[in-house]
All heavy atoms as TSV, in Angstrom:
chain	resi	resn	atom	element	x	y	z
A	1	MET	N	N	0.825	-1.191	0.000
A	1	MET	CA	C	0.000	0.000	0.000
A	1	MET	C	C	0.872	1.258	0.000
A	1	MET	O	O	0.614	2.181	-0.760
A	1	MET	CB	C	-0.912	-0.042	1.226
A	1	MET	CG	C	-1.841	1.124	1.330
A	1	MET	SD	S	-3.110	0.975	0.092
A	1	MET	CE	C	-4.299	2.080	0.704
A	2	LYS	N	N	1.889	1.299	0.866
A	2	LYS	CA	C	2.777	2.469	0.917
A	2	LYS	C	C	3.543	2.640	-0.385
A	2	LYS	O	O	3.758	3.763	-0.827
A	2	LYS	CB	C	3.754	2.345	2.091
A	2	LYS	CG	C	3.112	2.570	3.428
A	2	LYS	CD	C	4.150	2.514	4.534
A	2	LYS	CE	C	3.494	2.705	5.880
A	2	LYS	NZ	N	4.470	2.717	6.966
A	3	ALA	N	N	3.946	1.530	-0.985
A	3	ALA	CA	C	4.682	1.609	-2.247
A	3	ALA	C	C	3.806	2.184	-3.350
A	3	ALA	O	O	4.264	2.992	-4.161
A	3	ALA	CB	C	5.201	0.233	-2.648
A	4	ALA	N	N	2.542	1.786	-3.384
A	4	ALA	CA	C	1.614	2.305	-4.384
A	4	ALA	C	C	1.391	3.801	-4.174
A	4	ALA	O	O	1.343	4.573	-5.136
A	4	ALA	CB	C	0.282	1.556	-4.324
A	5	LEU	N	N	1.262	4.210	-2.931
A	5	LEU	CA	C	1.086	5.632	-2.626
A	5	LEU	C	C	2.330	6.427	-3.028
A	5	LEU	O	O	2.222	7.504	-3.609
A	5	LEU	CB	C	0.789	5.828	-1.138
A	5	LEU	CG	C	0.594	7.268	-0.682
A	5	LEU	CD1	C	-0.565	7.917	-1.417
A	5	LEU	CD2	C	0.377	7.320	0.821
A	6	ALA	N	N	3.498	5.885	-2.747
A	6	ALA	CA	C	4.749	6.556	-3.119
A	6	ALA	C	C	4.850	6.710	-4.633
A	6	ALA	O	O	5.267	7.766	-5.124
A	6	ALA	CB	C	5.948	5.771	-2.582
A	7	ARG	N	N	4.467	5.674	-5.395
A	7	ARG	CA	C	4.492	5.773	-6.860
A	7	ARG	C	C	3.506	6.825	-7.356
A	7	ARG	O	O	3.799	7.584	-8.275
A	7	ARG	CB	C	4.167	4.419	-7.488
A	7	ARG	CG	C	5.307	3.428	-7.436
A	7	ARG	CD	C	5.037	2.204	-8.298
A	7	ARG	NE	N	3.780	1.529	-7.988
A	7	ARG	CZ	C	3.622	0.587	-7.065
A	7	ARG	NH1	N	4.657	0.192	-6.354
A	7	ARG	NH2	N	2.445	0.030	-6.868
A	8	MET	N	N	2.347	6.889	-6.737
A	8	MET	CA	C	1.335	7.859	-7.131
A	8	MET	C	C	1.804	9.290	-6.850
A	8	MET	O	O	1.639	10.186	-7.681
A	8	MET	CB	C	0.022	7.592	-6.376
A	8	MET	CG	C	-1.148	8.341	-6.928
A	8	MET	SD	S	-2.725	7.744	-6.285
A	8	MET	CE	C	-2.605	8.207	-4.574
A	9	VAL	N	N	2.421	9.491	-5.705
A	9	VAL	CA	C	2.938	10.815	-5.348
A	9	VAL	C	C	4.052	11.222	-6.307
A	9	VAL	O	O	4.097	12.364	-6.778
A	9	VAL	CB	C	3.420	10.837	-3.879
A	9	VAL	CG1	C	4.224	12.069	-3.577
A	9	VAL	CG2	C	2.231	10.712	-2.939
A	10	GLU	N	N	4.941	10.303	-6.632
A	10	GLU	CA	C	6.037	10.605	-7.559
A	10	GLU	C	C	5.510	10.899	-8.962
A	10	GLU	O	O	5.995	11.802	-9.637
A	10	GLU	CB	C	7.059	9.470	-7.598
A	10	GLU	CG	C	8.207	9.723	-8.543
A	10	GLU	CD	C	8.917	11.051	-8.341
A	10	GLU	OE1	O	9.094	11.478	-7.193
A	10	GLU	OE2	O	9.293	11.682	-9.353
A	11	ALA	N	N	4.508	10.154	-9.404
A	11	ALA	CA	C	3.922	10.400	-10.722
A	11	ALA	C	C	3.295	11.787	-10.787
A	11	ALA	O	O	3.439	12.503	-11.778
A	11	ALA	CB	C	2.882	9.332	-11.051
A	12	ARG	N	N	2.629	12.173	-9.725
A	12	ARG	CA	C	2.015	13.503	-9.695
A	12	ARG	C	C	3.088	14.594	-9.694
A	12	ARG	O	O	2.954	15.611	-10.368
A	12	ARG	CB	C	1.117	13.648	-8.469
A	12	ARG	CG	C	0.409	14.958	-8.445
A	12	ARG	CD	C	-0.614	15.036	-7.367
A	12	ARG	NE	N	-1.261	16.327	-7.443
A	12	ARG	CZ	C	-2.320	16.647	-6.787
A	12	ARG	NH1	N	-2.888	15.778	-6.002
A	12	ARG	NH2	N	-2.830	17.844	-6.892
A	13	ALA	N	N	4.153	14.389	-8.956
A	13	ALA	CA	C	5.244	15.364	-8.923
A	13	ALA	C	C	5.900	15.482	-10.300
A	13	ALA	O	O	6.216	16.582	-10.749
A	13	ALA	CB	C	6.273	14.974	-7.867
A	14	ALA	N	N	6.093	14.370	-10.992
A	14	ALA	CA	C	6.683	14.397	-12.332
A	14	ALA	C	C	5.764	15.141	-13.296
A	14	ALA	O	O	6.228	15.939	-14.119
A	14	ALA	CB	C	6.934	12.970	-12.823
A	15	TRP	N	N	4.463	14.901	-13.183
A	15	TRP	CA	C	3.481	15.597	-14.024
A	15	TRP	C	C	3.546	17.098	-13.778
A	15	TRP	O	O	3.550	17.889	-14.711
A	15	TRP	CB	C	2.086	15.050	-13.721
A	15	TRP	CG	C	0.984	15.777	-14.408
A	15	TRP	CD1	C	0.557	15.591	-15.694
A	15	TRP	CD2	C	0.177	16.813	-13.864
A	15	TRP	NE1	N	-0.481	16.444	-15.965
A	15	TRP	CE2	C	-0.734	17.212	-14.855
A	15	TRP	CE3	C	0.123	17.440	-12.626
A	15	TRP	CZ2	C	-1.672	18.208	-14.639
A	15	TRP	CZ3	C	-0.823	18.433	-12.420
A	15	TRP	CH2	C	-1.700	18.810	-13.419
A	16	ARG	N	N	3.636	17.478	-12.505
A	16	ARG	CA	C	3.691	18.899	-12.150
A	16	ARG	C	C	4.962	19.550	-12.694
A	16	ARG	O	O	4.925	20.649	-13.239
A	16	ARG	CB	C	3.619	19.070	-10.644
A	16	ARG	CG	C	3.687	20.535	-10.234
A	16	ARG	CD	C	3.409	20.705	-8.787
A	16	ARG	NE	N	1.964	20.686	-8.637
A	16	ARG	CZ	C	1.343	20.710	-7.474
A	16	ARG	NH1	N	2.027	20.724	-6.371
A	16	ARG	NH2	N	0.038	20.709	-7.409
A	17	ARG	N	N	6.103	18.871	-12.563
A	17	ARG	CA	C	7.355	19.415	-13.093
A	17	ARG	C	C	7.257	19.622	-14.600
A	17	ARG	O	O	7.706	20.642	-15.131
A	17	ARG	CB	C	8.529	18.495	-12.761
A	17	ARG	CG	C	8.947	18.543	-11.306
A	17	ARG	CD	C	10.223	17.784	-11.067
A	17	ARG	NE	N	10.095	16.352	-11.275
A	17	ARG	CZ	C	9.737	15.481	-10.336
A	17	ARG	NH1	N	9.468	15.893	-9.107
A	17	ARG	NH2	N	9.665	14.200	-10.611
A	18	GLU	N	N	6.669	18.667	-15.300
A	18	GLU	CA	C	6.522	18.788	-16.751
A	18	GLU	C	C	5.602	19.951	-17.111
A	18	GLU	O	O	5.871	20.696	-18.044
A	18	GLU	CB	C	5.993	17.479	-17.341
A	18	GLU	CG	C	6.017	17.446	-18.843
A	18	GLU	CD	C	7.397	17.633	-19.436
A	18	GLU	OE1	O	8.383	17.139	-18.858
A	18	GLU	OE2	O	7.500	18.295	-20.490
A	19	ARG	N	N	4.524	20.148	-16.372
A	19	ARG	CA	C	3.612	21.273	-16.617
A	19	ARG	C	C	4.320	22.603	-16.400
A	19	ARG	O	O	4.093	23.554	-17.127
A	19	ARG	CB	C	2.380	21.184	-15.725
A	19	ARG	CG	C	1.493	20.043	-16.080
A	19	ARG	CD	C	0.054	20.297	-16.082
A	19	ARG	NE	N	-0.320	21.637	-15.717
A	19	ARG	CZ	C	-1.358	22.257	-16.207
A	19	ARG	NH1	N	-2.091	21.663	-17.097
A	19	ARG	NH2	N	-1.682	23.463	-15.826
A	20	ILE	N	N	5.150	22.664	-15.383
A	20	ILE	CA	C	5.902	23.894	-15.123
A	20	ILE	C	C	6.823	24.194	-16.298
A	20	ILE	O	O	6.878	25.323	-16.778
A	20	ILE	CB	C	6.697	23.790	-13.807
A	20	ILE	CG1	C	5.738	23.778	-12.609
A	20	ILE	CG2	C	7.716	24.916	-13.681
A	20	ILE	CD1	C	6.392	23.407	-11.301
A	21	ALA	N	N	7.547	23.185	-16.782
A	21	ALA	CA	C	8.453	23.376	-17.907
A	21	ALA	C	C	7.698	23.812	-19.164
A	21	ALA	O	O	8.137	24.707	-19.886
A	21	ALA	CB	C	9.241	22.096	-18.186
A	22	VAL	N	N	6.533	23.225	-19.404
A	22	VAL	CA	C	5.728	23.589	-20.573
A	22	VAL	C	C	5.232	25.025	-20.452
A	22	VAL	O	O	5.265	25.797	-21.415
A	22	VAL	CB	C	4.555	22.601	-20.748
A	22	VAL	CG1	C	3.535	23.118	-21.741
A	22	VAL	CG2	C	5.075	21.241	-21.174
A	23	ALA	N	N	4.762	25.410	-19.265
A	23	ALA	CA	C	4.270	26.776	-19.060
A	23	ALA	C	C	5.395	27.793	-19.222
A	23	ALA	O	O	5.190	28.861	-19.806
A	23	ALA	CB	C	3.633	26.902	-17.681
A	24	LEU	N	N	6.566	27.470	-18.725
A	24	LEU	CA	C	7.696	28.370	-18.895
A	24	LEU	C	C	8.067	28.496	-20.366
A	24	LEU	O	O	8.326	29.600	-20.856
A	24	LEU	CB	C	8.896	27.882	-18.075
A	24	LEU	CG	C	8.783	28.047	-16.567
A	24	LEU	CD1	C	9.905	27.290	-15.868
A	24	LEU	CD2	C	8.791	29.511	-16.173
A	25	ALA	N	N	8.082	27.386	-21.086
A	25	ALA	CA	C	8.399	27.419	-22.507
A	25	ALA	C	C	7.367	28.252	-23.276
A	25	ALA	O	O	7.727	28.981	-24.198
A	25	ALA	CB	C	8.464	26.004	-23.066
A	26	ALA	N	N	6.114	28.159	-22.881
A	26	ALA	CA	C	5.059	28.948	-23.538
A	26	ALA	C	C	5.269	30.445	-23.328
A	26	ALA	O	O	4.841	31.262	-24.148
A	26	ALA	CB	C	3.692	28.536	-23.014
A	27	GLU	N	N	5.945	30.804	-22.256
A	27	GLU	CA	C	6.236	32.210	-21.968
A	27	GLU	C	C	7.587	32.645	-22.527
A	27	GLU	O	O	8.044	33.744	-22.254
A	27	GLU	CB	C	6.199	32.450	-20.457
A	27	GLU	CG	C	4.829	32.288	-19.846
A	27	GLU	CD	C	3.828	33.283	-20.382
A	27	GLU	OE1	O	4.182	34.469	-20.565
A	27	GLU	OE2	O	2.682	32.884	-20.653
A	28	GLY	N	N	8.229	31.754	-23.276
A	28	GLY	CA	C	9.496	32.106	-23.911
A	28	GLY	C	C	10.716	31.887	-23.040
A	28	GLY	O	O	11.791	32.414	-23.343
A	29	VAL	N	N	10.575	31.119	-21.976
A	29	VAL	CA	C	11.700	30.839	-21.078
A	29	VAL	C	C	12.180	29.420	-21.357
A	29	VAL	O	O	11.389	28.488	-21.410
A	29	VAL	CB	C	11.257	30.957	-19.598
A	29	VAL	CG1	C	12.386	30.566	-18.662
A	29	VAL	CG2	C	10.767	32.358	-19.304
A	30	GLU	N	N	13.478	29.268	-21.552
A	30	GLU	CA	C	14.040	27.941	-21.760
A	30	GLU	C	C	13.981	27.172	-20.446
A	30	GLU	O	O	14.542	27.607	-19.440
A	30	GLU	CB	C	15.486	28.053	-22.237
A	30	GLU	CG	C	16.096	26.723	-22.575
A	30	GLU	CD	C	17.519	26.866	-23.077
A	30	GLU	OE1	O	17.847	27.892	-23.678
A	30	GLU	OE2	O	18.292	25.934	-22.839
A	31	ALA	N	N	13.290	26.043	-20.439
A	31	ALA	CA	C	13.154	25.245	-19.219
A	31	ALA	C	C	13.338	23.775	-19.560
A	31	ALA	O	O	12.899	23.312	-20.606
A	31	ALA	CB	C	11.785	25.456	-18.599
A	32	VAL	N	N	13.983	23.072	-18.660
A	32	VAL	CA	C	14.236	21.653	-18.853
A	32	VAL	C	C	14.072	20.951	-17.506
A	32	VAL	O	O	14.420	21.498	-16.463
A	32	VAL	CB	C	15.634	21.450	-19.469
A	32	VAL	CG1	C	16.711	21.410	-18.431
A	32	VAL	CG2	C	15.701	20.268	-20.341
A	33	VAL	N	N	13.498	19.736	-17.515
A	33	VAL	CA	C	13.331	18.949	-16.298
A	33	VAL	C	C	14.564	18.078	-16.139
A	33	VAL	O	O	14.915	17.307	-17.033
A	33	VAL	CB	C	12.058	18.084	-16.364
A	33	VAL	CG1	C	11.938	17.210	-15.133
A	33	VAL	CG2	C	10.819	18.949	-16.540
A	34	GLU	N	N	15.226	18.216	-14.996
A	34	GLU	CA	C	16.408	17.412	-14.670
A	34	GLU	C	C	16.165	16.737	-13.338
A	34	GLU	O	O	16.320	17.359	-12.290
A	34	GLU	CB	C	17.650	18.294	-14.589
A	34	GLU	CG	C	18.058	18.925	-15.896
A	34	GLU	CD	C	19.283	19.817	-15.755
A	34	GLU	OE1	O	19.741	20.053	-14.619
A	34	GLU	OE2	O	19.770	20.284	-16.795
A	35	GLY	N	N	15.767	15.478	-13.386
A	35	GLY	CA	C	15.466	14.761	-12.150
A	35	GLY	C	C	14.288	15.387	-11.427
A	35	GLY	O	O	13.186	15.446	-11.962
A	36	GLU	N	N	14.516	15.886	-10.237
A	36	GLU	CA	C	13.456	16.519	-9.459
A	36	GLU	C	C	13.450	18.036	-9.609
A	36	GLU	O	O	12.691	18.716	-8.936
A	36	GLU	CB	C	13.601	16.147	-7.987
A	36	GLU	CG	C	13.338	14.681	-7.716
A	36	GLU	CD	C	13.390	14.342	-6.242
A	36	GLU	OE1	O	13.638	15.239	-5.410
A	36	GLU	OE2	O	13.181	13.175	-5.921
A	37	ASP	N	N	14.276	18.554	-10.497
A	37	ASP	CA	C	14.390	20.001	-10.670
A	37	ASP	C	C	13.872	20.439	-12.031
A	37	ASP	O	O	13.936	19.689	-13.000
A	37	ASP	CB	C	15.854	20.437	-10.563
A	37	ASP	CG	C	16.457	20.153	-9.212
A	37	ASP	OD1	O	15.715	20.219	-8.212
A	37	ASP	OD2	O	17.665	19.866	-9.155
A	38	VAL	N	N	13.366	21.654	-12.066
A	38	VAL	CA	C	13.052	22.314	-13.331
A	38	VAL	C	C	14.062	23.441	-13.453
A	38	VAL	O	O	14.073	24.371	-12.652
A	38	VAL	CB	C	11.612	22.866	-13.347
A	38	VAL	CG1	C	11.355	23.607	-14.654
A	38	VAL	CG2	C	10.601	21.760	-13.146
A	39	ARG	N	N	14.935	23.340	-14.442
A	39	ARG	CA	C	15.965	24.355	-14.664
A	39	ARG	C	C	15.463	25.339	-15.714
A	39	ARG	O	O	15.082	24.947	-16.809
A	39	ARG	CB	C	17.255	23.717	-15.158
A	39	ARG	CG	C	17.802	22.662	-14.246
A	39	ARG	CD	C	18.719	23.244	-13.267
A	39	ARG	NE	N	19.223	22.158	-12.423
A	39	ARG	CZ	C	19.852	22.362	-11.324
A	39	ARG	NH1	N	20.087	23.584	-10.921
A	39	ARG	NH2	N	20.272	21.355	-10.609
A	40	ALA	N	N	15.442	26.590	-15.335
A	40	ALA	CA	C	14.988	27.639	-16.254
A	40	ALA	C	C	16.118	28.635	-16.451
A	40	ALA	O	O	16.878	28.918	-15.528
A	40	ALA	CB	C	13.760	28.330	-15.688
A	41	SER	N	N	16.194	29.140	-17.668
A	41	SER	CA	C	17.199	30.157	-17.941
A	41	SER	C	C	16.636	31.139	-18.949
A	41	SER	O	O	15.768	30.817	-19.741
A	41	SER	CB	C	18.477	29.522	-18.483
A	41	SER	OG	O	18.220	28.859	-19.695
A	42	GLY	N	N	17.130	32.321	-18.875
A	42	GLY	CA	C	16.704	33.350	-19.812
A	42	GLY	C	C	17.041	34.713	-19.256
A	42	GLY	O	O	17.159	34.904	-18.046
A	43	ARG	N	N	17.189	35.641	-20.147
A	43	ARG	CA	C	17.528	36.996	-19.746
A	43	ARG	C	C	16.374	37.631	-18.985
A	43	ARG	O	O	15.233	37.595	-19.420
A	43	ARG	CB	C	17.850	37.806	-20.985
A	43	ARG	CG	C	18.396	39.138	-20.661
A	43	ARG	CD	C	18.926	39.803	-21.875
A	43	ARG	NE	N	19.604	40.997	-21.423
A	43	ARG	CZ	C	20.215	41.806	-22.217
A	43	ARG	NH1	N	20.240	41.553	-23.499
A	43	ARG	NH2	N	20.794	42.873	-21.743
A	44	GLY	N	N	16.665	38.197	-17.825
A	44	GLY	CA	C	15.649	38.879	-17.032
A	44	GLY	C	C	14.625	37.952	-16.405
A	44	GLY	O	O	13.519	38.363	-16.086
A	45	LEU	N	N	14.992	36.692	-16.225
A	45	LEU	CA	C	14.036	35.705	-15.722
A	45	LEU	C	C	13.510	36.045	-14.334
A	45	LEU	O	O	12.310	35.940	-14.085
A	45	LEU	CB	C	14.674	34.310	-15.718
A	45	LEU	CG	C	13.788	33.176	-15.228
A	45	LEU	CD1	C	12.529	33.080	-16.087
A	45	LEU	CD2	C	14.543	31.865	-15.263
A	46	ALA	N	N	14.371	36.471	-13.433
A	46	ALA	CA	C	13.923	36.774	-12.065
A	46	ALA	C	C	12.886	37.897	-12.071
A	46	ALA	O	O	11.850	37.802	-11.394
A	46	ALA	CB	C	15.108	37.153	-11.186
A	47	GLY	N	N	13.124	38.923	-12.845
A	47	GLY	CA	C	12.157	40.020	-12.923
A	47	GLY	C	C	10.845	39.579	-13.531
A	47	GLY	O	O	9.772	39.943	-13.047
A	48	ARG	N	N	10.928	38.773	-14.578
A	48	ARG	CA	C	9.700	38.269	-15.204
A	48	ARG	C	C	8.929	37.390	-14.252
A	48	ARG	O	O	7.703	37.397	-14.245
A	48	ARG	CB	C	10.038	37.478	-16.468
A	48	ARG	CG	C	10.454	38.362	-17.613
A	48	ARG	CD	C	10.686	37.578	-18.861
A	48	ARG	NE	N	9.447	36.970	-19.307
A	48	ARG	CZ	C	9.395	35.988	-20.195
A	48	ARG	NH1	N	10.500	35.528	-20.725
A	48	ARG	NH2	N	8.241	35.477	-20.560
A	49	TRP	N	N	9.643	36.580	-13.458
A	49	TRP	CA	C	8.985	35.678	-12.512
A	49	TRP	C	C	8.103	36.478	-11.554
A	49	TRP	O	O	6.974	36.096	-11.278
A	49	TRP	CB	C	10.047	34.892	-11.741
A	49	TRP	CG	C	9.468	33.946	-10.749
A	49	TRP	CD1	C	9.244	34.172	-9.426
A	49	TRP	CD2	C	9.033	32.612	-11.002
A	49	TRP	NE1	N	8.707	33.077	-8.841
A	49	TRP	CE2	C	8.560	32.096	-9.789
A	49	TRP	CE3	C	8.999	31.820	-12.138
A	49	TRP	CZ2	C	8.059	30.803	-9.679
A	49	TRP	CZ3	C	8.497	30.534	-12.022
A	49	TRP	CH2	C	8.037	30.045	-10.804
A	50	TRP	N	N	8.598	37.575	-11.048
A	50	TRP	CA	C	7.835	38.365	-10.079
A	50	TRP	C	C	6.741	39.203	-10.716
A	50	TRP	O	O	5.717	39.478	-10.099
A	50	TRP	CB	C	8.769	39.253	-9.258
A	50	TRP	CG	C	9.547	38.405	-8.310
A	50	TRP	CD1	C	10.879	38.108	-8.400
A	50	TRP	CD2	C	9.053	37.698	-7.185
A	50	TRP	NE1	N	11.232	37.262	-7.391
A	50	TRP	CE2	C	10.129	36.991	-6.617
A	50	TRP	CE3	C	7.810	37.582	-6.598
A	50	TRP	CZ2	C	9.987	36.181	-5.500
A	50	TRP	CZ3	C	7.675	36.782	-5.475
A	50	TRP	CH2	C	8.753	36.098	-4.939
A	51	ARG	N	N	6.936	39.619	-11.967
A	51	ARG	CA	C	5.929	40.448	-12.641
A	51	ARG	C	C	4.818	39.633	-13.284
A	51	ARG	O	O	3.707	40.111	-13.434
A	51	ARG	CB	C	6.590	41.306	-13.717
A	51	ARG	CG	C	7.385	42.456	-13.185
A	51	ARG	CD	C	7.813	43.396	-14.302
A	51	ARG	NE	N	8.483	42.729	-15.420
A	51	ARG	CZ	C	9.785	42.473	-15.495
A	51	ARG	NH1	N	10.578	42.813	-14.502
A	51	ARG	NH2	N	10.305	41.882	-16.558
A	52	ASP	N	N	5.118	38.418	-13.713
A	52	ASP	CA	C	4.189	37.636	-14.520
A	52	ASP	C	C	3.555	36.514	-13.697
A	52	ASP	O	O	4.186	35.515	-13.387
A	52	ASP	CB	C	4.922	37.061	-15.723
A	52	ASP	CG	C	3.990	36.492	-16.767
A	52	ASP	OD1	O	2.812	36.238	-16.457
A	52	ASP	OD2	O	4.440	36.300	-17.902
A	53	LEU	N	N	2.292	36.676	-13.382
A	53	LEU	CA	C	1.575	35.690	-12.575
A	53	LEU	C	C	1.528	34.330	-13.257
A	53	LEU	O	O	1.569	33.293	-12.580
A	53	LEU	CB	C	0.158	36.189	-12.291
A	53	LEU	CG	C	-0.696	35.309	-11.389
A	53	LEU	CD1	C	-0.052	35.171	-10.014
A	53	LEU	CD2	C	-2.094	35.884	-11.277
A	54	ALA	N	N	1.468	34.288	-14.581
A	54	ALA	CA	C	1.415	33.012	-15.300
A	54	ALA	C	C	2.647	32.164	-15.016
A	54	ALA	O	O	2.550	30.942	-14.891
A	54	ALA	CB	C	1.273	33.250	-16.799
A	55	LEU	N	N	3.812	32.795	-14.901
A	55	LEU	CA	C	5.024	32.040	-14.587
A	55	LEU	C	C	4.979	31.486	-13.165
A	55	LEU	O	O	5.345	30.342	-12.927
A	55	LEU	CB	C	6.266	32.915	-14.742
A	55	LEU	CG	C	6.648	33.309	-16.157
A	55	LEU	CD1	C	7.853	34.224	-16.132
A	55	LEU	CD2	C	6.916	32.088	-17.008
A	56	ARG	N	N	4.493	32.288	-12.225
A	56	ARG	CA	C	4.442	31.828	-10.828
A	56	ARG	C	C	3.380	30.762	-10.625
A	56	ARG	O	O	3.535	29.877	-9.787
A	56	ARG	CB	C	4.176	32.998	-9.902
A	56	ARG	CG	C	5.340	33.949	-9.815
A	56	ARG	CD	C	5.222	34.894	-8.642
A	56	ARG	NE	N	3.950	35.516	-8.481
A	56	ARG	CZ	C	3.603	36.713	-8.950
A	56	ARG	NH1	N	4.470	37.421	-9.640
A	56	ARG	NH2	N	2.414	37.204	-8.747
A	57	GLU	N	N	2.300	30.808	-11.390
A	57	GLU	CA	C	1.200	29.866	-11.233
A	57	GLU	C	C	1.412	28.555	-11.994
A	57	GLU	O	O	0.625	27.632	-11.843
A	57	GLU	CB	C	-0.115	30.506	-11.682
A	57	GLU	CG	C	-0.574	31.638	-10.787
A	57	GLU	CD	C	-0.953	31.156	-9.400
A	57	GLU	OE1	O	-1.689	30.157	-9.291
A	57	GLU	OE2	O	-0.505	31.772	-8.432
A	58	ALA	N	N	2.454	28.488	-12.810
A	58	ALA	CA	C	2.697	27.302	-13.625
A	58	ALA	C	C	2.776	26.046	-12.762
A	58	ALA	O	O	3.501	25.998	-11.788
A	58	ALA	CB	C	3.987	27.469	-14.424
A	59	GLY	N	N	2.017	25.050	-13.129
A	59	GLY	CA	C	2.071	23.764	-12.439
A	59	GLY	C	C	1.144	23.647	-11.259
A	59	GLY	O	O	0.966	22.544	-10.731
A	60	ARG	N	N	0.527	24.711	-10.836
A	60	ARG	CA	C	-0.401	24.601	-9.705
A	60	ARG	C	C	-1.720	24.015	-10.159
A	60	ARG	O	O	-2.247	24.370	-11.191
A	60	ARG	CB	C	-0.641	25.971	-9.083
A	60	ARG	CG	C	0.572	26.481	-8.387
A	60	ARG	CD	C	0.246	27.683	-7.582
A	60	ARG	NE	N	1.470	28.140	-6.945
A	60	ARG	CZ	C	1.533	29.228	-6.228
A	60	ARG	NH1	N	0.461	29.965	-6.059
A	60	ARG	NH2	N	2.656	29.587	-5.678
A	61	VAL	N	N	-2.245	23.124	-9.359
A	61	VAL	CA	C	-3.521	22.485	-9.665
A	61	VAL	C	C	-4.625	23.276	-8.997
A	61	VAL	O	O	-4.536	23.630	-7.822
A	61	VAL	CB	C	-3.518	21.040	-9.162
A	61	VAL	CG1	C	-4.859	20.384	-9.446
A	61	VAL	CG2	C	-2.390	20.262	-9.807
A	62	ARG	N	N	-5.641	23.565	-9.753
A	62	ARG	CA	C	-6.763	24.325	-9.195
A	62	ARG	C	C	-7.934	23.449	-8.951
A	62	ARG	O	O	-8.175	22.498	-9.492
A	62	ARG	CB	C	-7.146	25.436	-10.138
A	62	ARG	CG	C	-6.001	26.367	-10.243
A	62	ARG	CD	C	-6.344	27.559	-11.037
A	62	ARG	NE	N	-5.136	28.359	-10.976
A	62	ARG	CZ	C	-4.945	29.401	-11.686
A	62	ARG	NH1	N	-5.839	29.814	-12.499
A	62	ARG	NH2	N	-3.832	30.068	-11.595
């Protein structure tokens, strides 16, 4: 039972990371999933992150 729950939690986390990368790419930010991290790069990324709600909301389930 615990193993099944752990797999389900990991699958959801992987799905969320992929959604974040897709949302960032849609906003013109280069993003790649590396293990448990989403690596983003781009000029002025920190400023865009704080100004653009779409970037901050990426991957959140409503």
